[in-house]
N, C-alpha and C positions, 0 to 999 in steps of 0.2 A: 918706016916702021908701021906695022899694021895697028889700027886702032883696036883697043880692047873693049869688049862689051861690058857695061856696068853689071856688077854682081847684084843679085836680088838681096833684099834685107832678109834677116832670119825668118821674119813673119811671112814674107812673100815666098821664100824657099819652102817653108812648111806647107803653105797653101797650094803651091804648084806641085809639090811632091805628093800630097794627098790626092789631088785631082788626077794626076797622071797614074798614080798607083791604082785608084779605083777604076779608071777607064781602061788602062792598058795591061796592068800586071795582074790584078785580082782575077780576071776571067781565065788567065792561063795557069793559075795555081792549082795544085792537086792536094788532096787531104794529107799526104805525107810531107808536104811543105810546111805544115803547121809548126811554128816555133823557129823556123829558119829566118835568116836575115835577108833582106832585099836592099841592095844598093842600086839607086836609080838616078839617072842623069835627067834632071827636070827639063832640060832644053830639048834633048833628042828623044826621050822616052826609053832609051836603051837601059837595060837592067841586068843584074846578076842575082841569083839566089844561091845561098850557101848556108850550111849549118854554122859556119864561122863568119863573123863580121869582117875580119881581115881578108879572108878568101874572096868574099863577094866584092869588097871595095877594091882589092888588088886587081882582080880580073877586069872589072869595069874601068879602072884607071889605066890598065895596060892598053885597052882598046881606045880610050879617049882620055888622054892626060888632062885635058881642060874641062872635064865633066863637072857640072855644078851638082854635087852629090847630095842626095837625100837618103837617109838610112831608116829602115823600118824593120819590124819583126812581124812575121805572118801570124795573125790571130791574137796579137797583143796590142794594147793601146799605145805603147812606146817601145822603142828598140831596147832601152835599158831600164832597169828598175833600181832605185836607190832605197835602201832601207837601213835602219839603224839596228844594230845588234844590242841586245840587253845584257 
């Protein structure tokens, strides 16, 4: 049975995701990508961009089922925003 690689902690995943995003993904983005989701495999640097988070994650997962996924939204500080309705 093959040995499995240890999964990074959430903090390490966030750090790796941010680094790979800035180095590899951001230079490839176009103005029309603003607001779209980016699903990124922090180990390989492989990524998908889509208006829908599920679409980006599904396509990346189809290519690499073992992807260590990091999700971001172009032009936003976080992929999701939580707010309370009054």
